[in-house]
C-alpha positions as CSV (number, residue, x, y, z in Angstrom):
1,M,11.0,-4.9,26.2
2,A,11.5,-8.4,24.7
3,E,14.8,-10.1,25.4
4,N,16.8,-10.6,22.2
5,Q,19.2,-13.4,21.8
6,S,21.4,-14.6,18.9
7,I,23.0,-18.0,18.4
8,K,25.0,-19.8,15.6
9,I,24.7,-23.5,15.2
10,P,26.1,-25.9,12.6
11,A,23.9,-25.8,9.5
12,H,22.6,-28.7,7.5
13,H,25.1,-29.9,4.9
14,N,24.7,-28.6,1.3
15,I,22.4,-31.1,-0.5
16,Y,23.9,-30.1,-3.8
17,N,27.6,-30.9,-3.3
18,G,27.8,-32.3,0.3
19,S,29.9,-29.4,1.8
20,S,29.3,-29.0,5.5
21,N,31.3,-25.9,6.6
22,R,28.4,-23.6,7.1
23,E,26.8,-22.0,10.2
24,L,23.2,-21.0,10.7
25,R,22.6,-17.7,12.5
26,I,19.4,-17.6,14.4
27,E,17.9,-14.5,16.1
28,F,15.0,-14.8,18.6
29,S,13.2,-12.7,21.1
30,F,11.6,-13.8,24.4
31,P,8.5,-12.0,25.8
32,E,9.4,-9.6,28.6
33,K,6.7,-10.8,30.8
34,E,6.7,-14.2,32.5
35,T,5.7,-16.9,30.0
36,D,3.2,-19.8,30.5
37,E,2.3,-23.1,28.9
38,N,0.6,-21.2,26.1
39,L,3.9,-19.7,24.9
40,G,4.2,-20.2,21.1
41,I,6.8,-19.8,18.4
42,A,6.5,-17.4,15.5
43,I,9.0,-17.4,12.7
44,F,9.3,-14.5,10.2
45,V,10.6,-15.3,6.7
46,P,11.3,-12.3,4.4
47,G,11.2,-12.3,0.6
48,F,13.6,-10.6,-1.8
49,G,15.0,-7.4,-0.4
50,G,14.2,-8.2,3.2
51,K,16.7,-9.6,5.6
52,I,17.3,-10.6,9.2
53,D,18.9,-7.3,10.1
54,S,16.2,-5.1,8.6
55,N,14.9,-2.6,11.2
56,V,11.3,-3.6,10.4
57,Y,12.0,-7.3,11.3
58,K,14.0,-6.3,14.4
59,K,11.0,-4.3,15.6
60,M,8.5,-7.1,14.6
61,R,10.5,-9.7,16.6
62,E,10.4,-7.5,19.7
63,T,6.8,-6.2,19.4
64,F,5.2,-9.5,18.5
65,A,7.0,-11.4,21.3
66,D,5.6,-9.0,23.9
67,T,2.2,-8.6,22.4
68,Y,1.3,-12.2,21.4
69,N,3.1,-14.4,24.0
70,V,5.4,-16.0,21.4
71,V,9.1,-16.4,20.9
72,T,9.8,-14.7,17.6
73,V,12.5,-16.3,15.4
74,Q,14.4,-15.5,12.2
75,C,17.3,-17.2,10.6
76,D,19.9,-16.1,8.0
77,F,19.0,-18.9,5.6
78,F,21.0,-20.4,2.8
79,G,21.9,-17.8,0.1
80,S,19.7,-15.0,1.6
81,E,22.5,-12.5,1.1
82,F,22.1,-12.9,-2.6
83,M,18.4,-11.9,-2.4
84,Q,19.3,-8.2,-1.7
85,S,20.6,-5.5,-3.9
86,A,24.2,-5.5,-5.3
87,S,26.9,-2.9,-4.8
88,S,28.9,-4.1,-7.7
89,F,27.7,-4.5,-11.3
90,N,28.7,-4.4,-15.0
91,L,27.1,-2.3,-17.7
92,N,24.8,-4.4,-19.9
93,C,24.9,-2.1,-22.9
94,D,27.2,-0.8,-25.6
95,I,29.4,1.9,-24.1
96,N,29.9,3.5,-27.5
97,E,26.2,4.0,-27.9
98,L,26.2,5.7,-24.5
99,L,29.1,7.9,-25.5
100,A,27.4,9.0,-28.7
101,S,25.0,11.1,-26.6
102,F,27.8,12.8,-24.7
103,S,29.1,16.2,-25.5
104,L,32.7,16.6,-26.7
105,E,33.6,18.0,-23.3
106,E,32.2,15.0,-21.5
107,R,34.0,12.6,-23.9
108,S,37.3,14.4,-23.3
109,T,36.7,14.1,-19.5
110,I,36.3,10.4,-19.9
111,N,39.1,9.9,-22.5
112,G,39.1,6.1,-22.2
113,D,38.9,6.1,-18.4
114,Y,35.4,4.8,-17.6
115,S,35.9,5.1,-13.8
116,N,33.8,8.4,-13.8
117,L,31.3,7.3,-16.4
118,L,28.6,6.4,-13.8
119,E,29.1,9.8,-12.1
120,I,28.5,11.6,-15.4
121,L,25.5,9.3,-16.1
122,S,24.0,9.9,-12.7
123,A,23.2,13.5,-13.6
124,R,20.9,12.3,-16.4
125,N,17.3,11.1,-16.2
126,I,17.9,7.8,-18.0
127,T,17.7,4.1,-17.3
128,I,20.8,2.0,-17.7
129,P,20.8,-1.8,-17.9
130,V,23.4,-3.4,-15.7
131,V,24.2,-7.0,-14.5
132,A,24.7,-7.5,-10.8
133,K,28.0,-9.1,-9.7
134,I,27.2,-11.7,-7.1
135,D,29.7,-14.1,-5.6
136,E,27.5,-17.2,-5.7
137,T,29.4,-20.6,-5.6
138,G,28.4,-24.2,-5.5
139,D,28.9,-24.1,-1.7
140,H,26.6,-21.1,-1.2
141,F,24.0,-19.7,-3.5
142,N,20.4,-18.6,-3.6
143,D,18.8,-21.9,-4.3
144,M,15.2,-20.6,-3.6
145,G,14.2,-24.0,-2.5
146,F,15.1,-27.0,-0.3
147,M,18.2,-25.6,1.4
148,Q,16.4,-22.5,2.5
149,A,13.4,-24.4,3.7
150,I,15.7,-26.8,5.7
151,D,17.3,-23.8,7.4
152,I,13.8,-22.5,8.4
153,I,12.9,-25.9,9.9
154,T,16.2,-26.1,11.6
155,A,15.8,-22.7,13.3
156,I,12.4,-23.7,14.7
157,E,13.8,-27.1,16.0
158,A,16.7,-25.3,17.6
159,V,14.4,-23.1,19.6
160,R,12.3,-26.0,20.6
161,I,15.4,-27.8,21.9
162,I,16.3,-24.6,23.9
163,F,12.9,-24.7,25.4
164,K,13.2,-28.4,26.4
165,E,16.7,-28.1,27.8
166,N,15.7,-25.1,29.9
167,S,12.4,-26.6,31.0
168,I,10.4,-23.8,29.4
169,K,6.8,-24.8,28.9
170,F,5.3,-24.0,25.5
171,N,2.4,-24.9,23.3
172,E,3.5,-27.1,20.5
173,K,0.2,-26.3,18.7
174,R,1.2,-22.6,18.5
175,V,3.9,-22.7,15.9
176,I,3.2,-19.8,13.5
177,G,4.9,-18.9,10.3
178,Y,4.6,-15.5,8.6
179,G,6.2,-14.9,5.2
180,H,6.2,-12.3,2.5
181,S,6.4,-13.2,-1.2
182,H,9.3,-15.8,-1.6
183,G,9.4,-16.0,2.2
184,A,5.8,-17.1,2.2
185,Y,6.5,-19.7,-0.5
186,L,9.4,-21.0,1.7
187,L,6.9,-21.5,4.6
188,H,4.7,-23.6,2.3
189,L,7.7,-25.6,1.2
190,S,8.8,-26.1,4.9
191,N,5.3,-27.1,5.8
192,C,5.4,-29.9,3.1
193,L,8.9,-31.0,4.2
194,A,8.0,-31.1,7.9
195,P,4.3,-32.1,8.2
196,H,2.6,-31.2,11.5
197,L,5.4,-28.8,12.4
198,F,3.4,-25.6,11.7
199,S,0.0,-24.9,13.3
200,Y,-0.6,-21.7,11.3
201,I,0.9,-20.1,8.2
202,I,0.2,-16.5,7.2
203,D,1.0,-16.2,3.5
204,N,1.5,-12.7,2.2
205,S,1.7,-13.0,-1.6
206,A,3.6,-16.3,-2.1
207,W,4.3,-17.4,-5.6
208,I,3.5,-21.0,-6.7
209,E,7.1,-21.6,-7.7
210,P,10.3,-19.4,-7.8
211,V,10.1,-17.4,-11.0
212,Y,13.8,-16.7,-10.9
213,L,14.6,-20.3,-11.6
214,S,13.5,-19.7,-15.2
215,A,13.9,-16.0,-15.6
216,N,16.3,-13.4,-14.4
217,R,15.4,-11.0,-11.6
218,L,15.2,-7.3,-12.4
219,L,15.7,-4.7,-9.7
220,F,15.3,-1.0,-10.4
221,Q,17.6,1.2,-8.2
222,G,18.1,4.9,-8.2
223,F,21.6,6.3,-8.7
224,G,21.4,10.1,-8.6
225,Q,18.9,11.1,-11.3
226,M,19.7,7.9,-13.2
227,T,17.9,4.6,-12.7
228,L,19.8,1.3,-12.8
229,Q,17.9,-1.7,-14.2
230,M,19.9,-4.3,-12.4
231,E,19.7,-7.9,-13.6
232,F,20.4,-10.9,-11.4
233,D,21.3,-14.2,-13.1
234,Y,21.2,-16.8,-10.3
235,I,23.2,-20.0,-10.7
236,A,20.3,-22.0,-9.2
237,K,18.9,-22.1,-12.8
238,K,21.8,-24.4,-13.6
239,Y,22.0,-26.4,-10.4
240,I,18.3,-27.3,-10.1
241,E,17.3,-29.4,-13.1
242,D,13.8,-30.5,-11.9
243,K,12.3,-27.1,-11.4
244,Q,8.8,-28.5,-11.4
245,A,9.7,-30.4,-8.2
246,L,9.7,-27.0,-6.5
247,S,6.1,-26.1,-7.5
248,L,3.6,-26.0,-4.7
249,D,1.1,-27.6,-7.0
250,T,3.3,-30.6,-7.1
251,F,3.7,-30.7,-3.3
252,Y,0.1,-30.0,-2.2
253,N,-1.3,-32.5,-4.7
254,Q,0.5,-35.2,-2.7
255,F,0.3,-33.7,0.8
256,D,-2.3,-33.9,3.5
257,N,-2.0,-30.4,5.0
258,A,-2.5,-30.1,8.8
259,A,-1.7,-26.4,9.2
260,K,-4.3,-23.6,9.1
261,I,-3.3,-21.3,6.2
262,I,-4.4,-17.7,5.7
263,S,-3.3,-16.3,2.3
264,F,-3.3,-12.8,1.0
265,Q,-2.9,-12.6,-2.7
266,G,-3.2,-9.6,-5.1
267,N,-5.5,-10.0,-8.1
268,E,-3.0,-8.3,-10.3
269,D,0.2,-9.8,-8.8
270,N,2.1,-10.9,-11.9
271,F,4.2,-13.4,-10.1
272,V,1.2,-15.2,-8.8
273,C,-1.2,-14.8,-11.8
274,Q,1.2,-16.0,-14.4
275,H,1.2,-19.4,-12.7
């Protein structure tokens, strides 16, 4: 089985406010068998809902390392924790309208104490709009752009330094990126920021630009029989003024791409088609 390692290194300073008190966590797996000069690097970049600790990515890091003679890499990039679900939220509807459909017994049970309101609602087959409570700050938020791409580039460079410091031979023309949805977009952005770093990019459903810089994210989540329509309002919409600068159309029109790119796009993928 592949050898798993984890490191933390000083992360790039925050380009939005200059803060520099952040660490970058990097997970990587070495092939079990003895490596040779054809050893490559493969970095996995998840989209919304995926994360470095997801079981599927842990398995991918181990399996791909052993199968394809690569060191597989992932990093906990800037603001990635805000790309998941949320355990805390506020109702985004009129409570009195909700109570109007309750029986007298249910209303007496509540009696002004809304702590058990969700428990009562969870027994109903309804959809309730809520707003996710996420603790984004200027120091750390889901920027969906440059900071996340810089962390991805940093993770690859950190592994390359480990190779060189330990005299591990590797093939610099086998640097592969695989990303899904927003993760694939970040690989394109990283490719433009660091030309000639990537040899291959496998793009699974990247969007042309982050939709959530102009619209809120909606996530539907089950809660008993009830469905929560959870809305995420990311502060990147306020911090990033030139949103067009993050469009891949803008980058690739001014960029001589050297990586081989394989893209998988759905014909009816709304996030892709609307751009």
